[in-house]
N, C-alpha and C positions, 0 to 999 in steps of 0.2 A: 223420073228417068232412072232406070235400073243400072246399078254399078256393074262394070265389066268384071267377069271372073278373072282372078289373078293368073297370069301366065307362069310357066315354069321358071322364067328368068326373075319374075317378081318374087316368087316364092324363095328362090335362092337368095335374093337381096334381103328379104325379111329375116331369113335364118342367119345370114351373116351379120346383120345388124343386131340381132338378139345375142349372138356370141360376143360381139364387140362390147355390148352393154354389160354382159355377165363377166367377161374375162379381160376386159380392157383391150380388145382387139388382138389378143394373143393367138386366137385361132387361125386367122388368115396369115399372121406373121409367121407362126410356127409352121404352117403348111408350106409357105414359100421357102423358108430357110431349110426345112427338113428335106425338101426336094433338091435343093442345091448342095448342101453339105450337112447331112444329118448328124455327124459325129463331131464336127469342129465348132459348132455354135451352141451356146447355152440360151435357152428361152429367157426372155426378159421377165423380171419379177413383177408381180402385180403392183399397181401404183400405190396401194394403201399399205404395203409392207414397209417396215423401217429399213433404212439403208444399212448395208452390211458394214460391220466394223472391220477396218483394215488394221492388221498388226503393224505396229511401228517398228521399223528395223533398228531403232536406237534403244529400244526397251530391253534392258538386261538386268539380271540380279546383281546386286552389289557384291564385290569380292569380300570374302571372309577376312577379318583383320588378322594380320600376322601374329602368331603367338610369341610372347616375350616373357622372360622371367619377372619383369616388372608387374605382370598380372598378379602374381602371388603377393607382391608388396601392396597392391591395391586391395586385394581380398582381405588382407590382414589389417587394413587401415593402419599403416605403419606408424604414422605420427601419433595417433591415439594410443596404439599399443606401446609405444616408447614412453608415453606419459604414465601409463598404468604400471609398466615395469619399474619406472622411476619411483613410484609410490611404494612398490614392493621393496625395493632396495632401501628406501628410507625407513620402512618398518624394521628391516633387518638391522640397519645401522643404529637405530634408536634402542634396540633390545640390548640388555646387559650382556657383556661378554661377546660381542659380535666380532670375532677374530678369524673364523674359519673361512678363508677365501674360496675353497672348493665348494663348500655348502652354499655360499652366496652365489657362486657361478651357476650351480645346478638349479638353485631357486630361481635365478633370473631366466635361465633357458626354459625351465618347465613352465614358469608363469607366462613367458612370451608365447609358448606354443598353445597354452590354454586360451590366452587372449586371441591368438590367431584363429583358433577353432571357433570361438564364440562369434567373432566378427565375420568370418566366412559364412557360417551357417545363417547368421542374421541377414546377410546380403542375399543368400540363396532363397530365403523365405520371403524377402521383401522385394524381389526383382520386379514383379508386376506393379507394385506401388511406386517404386523408385522411378519407373519409366514415366510416371505422370507428373513428376516434380522437376523443375528446372535445376534445383540444387543437387539432385541425385541421378539425373537421367544420363550422366556420362559414366556411371559406374560400369565395371567390366562386364558384369552379367547382363546389364541392360543393353550395352552395345555389342553383345555376343562375341566378346573377345576371348571367352573361354566357355567350354561346354558346361551346362549346369550340373551334369553328373560328375564331371571332373572336379568342379568347384566343391560340390557336396562331399565327394570322397576326400578331397584335400582337407576339408574341415574336420571330418571324422578322424582321419589319420592323425592330424595335428593334436586333437583333443586326447586321443588314446596315448600318443607319445608323450605329451606334456604331463598327463596324470601319472603315467608309468615312471617317468623320470622323478617326479616329486615323491611318489610312494617308495621308490627303490633307493634313491640317492639323497633324499632329504628326510621326510618323516610322514607318517600317515595323516596327521592333522592337516599339514599343508596341502597334501594331495586331495583330501576331502574338501577343503575350501576351494581349491582350483576346480574340481569337478562340479561342485555346487554352483560356482559362478557360471560355468558353461550352461548348466541346466536353467538357472535363473534368467540368464540373458536371452537364451534362444527359445525356451519353452514357456516362460512366464512374461518377461518384459516385452519381448517382440510382439506377441499376439495382443497384449493389453494396450498397446499403443493406439489401437483403433477402437477400443471398447471402453476404456476408463482412464480418468486422469490419475488414478492411483498408480499407474505405470511409473510415474516419476519417483514415487517412494520405493518401488521395487528396483528401479534403475539406480537409486541412491545406495541401496544395499549392495548392488553389483560393484559400484565404485568404491565402497567402503571395505570390501573383503581383501583386496590385494595388499594393503599395508599390514593387515592382520596376518596374511600369509607370510610376509617377511618376518614379522615378529615370531610367529610360531616356528618358522624354519630355524631361527636362532635358538629359541628357548625350549621348543617342544611343547609349549603350553599356550593357553589363551588367558593370560592374567590381566590385571587392570591396565597395564601399558598397551596391550594389544587392543583392548576395547576403546581406549582413548584414541589411538591412531585411527581406528575405524570410525569413531565419532567425528573426528576432524574431516575425514574424507566424505562422510555422510552429509555433514553440514555444507560442505563446498559443492556438492552435486546440484543443489537447488539453484544457486545463481548460475552454475554452468549450464544446466538445462534451460533455465528461463532466459538466458542470454539470447536464445534463438527467437524469442518473442519480445520485441521492443515494448510492447504494451505492458509487459510484466517486469519492467526494469526496476520498480520499487523493491522487488524481491531480492535484488542484489544487496540492498542495504539491510533488509530485515533478516535474511538468512546468514549473511556474512557476519553480522553482529554476534551470532551464536559462537563464533570463534573466540570471543573474549573470555567467557567462562571456561571454554575448553582449554585455552592457553593457561589459565590459572590452575587447571588440574594437573598439568605436566610437572611443575615444581612441587605441587602437593604430593604427587605420587613418587617423587624423588627421581623423575626422569631427567629433569633439567634444573638449572638454578633459577632463582627468581628474576635474574636479569633477562631471561627469555620472556617472561610475562611483560616486563617493562618494554623491551624492544619490540615485541610483537604488537603492542598497542600503538606503537608509532606507525605501523603499516596497516593497522586495521581500517583506517579511513580509506586508503587506496584499495584495500581488499574489498571493502564494502562497495566501492565504485566499480571495481574491475575484477575482483576475485582472482588475485594472482597467487595461486596455490603454491608454486615452487618457492616463492619468497617465504611463505609461512613455514614450509618444511625445511628450508635451508636454515632459518633461524633456530628451529628446533634442534637440528643437528649441531649448530654452532654453540648452543648453550647446553648441550647434553652434559649432565652431571657425571662425575667420575664414579664408576660402580665396580 
């Protein structure tokens, strides 16, 4: 039996079926919708295309934090800076003939600005890394409380001002030590934190220089007393750093014991009486356990020998 030739209506049905298979029936739908309202309707998307993402009306950028002067306090790490300035004042007080209050004032101001500069530039350099740690992710540069260029400029201006005060109103040796500390902390210690454990030794030098600055501000020299003051702070830096790691707590004992021979050097150099050596040994055990630096420095001043 021979098949009947397709009629024109059959051909039309075949063509429409072909278009439905190829385009998901959009041909007939678009033909009917375009005839009724060609400009008001959008052709349906093919079934295989992903759904269109709709914008959420509640999605907004968070507001920029309001600027406050406390941002500068955070940039300078005010509590740490206060401790550094305290060690500088101790170095000045331990030096022979420390009676010029104006020099002590400008030494304190200049040292504080140098510390502010070093801490600010340190945070500017480490902002991407601070954002990854829970201990540091709330710092001002991480939470965008201040513009990075603003922070960097503040650090540079503080360093220049601090060094200028020290060189103009104190003496060049103190100014050189202050500038060296900024460079050591920002250009050597900070990058080494991610490359070598030797950064601890560099950081200990940074901590040892402020009392030497105080001594040099008073005497204009770096004699034996200045180096002893620096050695005390150098020895203390290791338990201070290692306190951040509980697994290294035995280093509290090991490095704090170095303060015993250093305490003996003070009366030997004529800086204190031998009562200081006896009294400091009474606190060396708690020092070895908790590294209470202000106690040690306070005893040194209390037993300062008359010069």
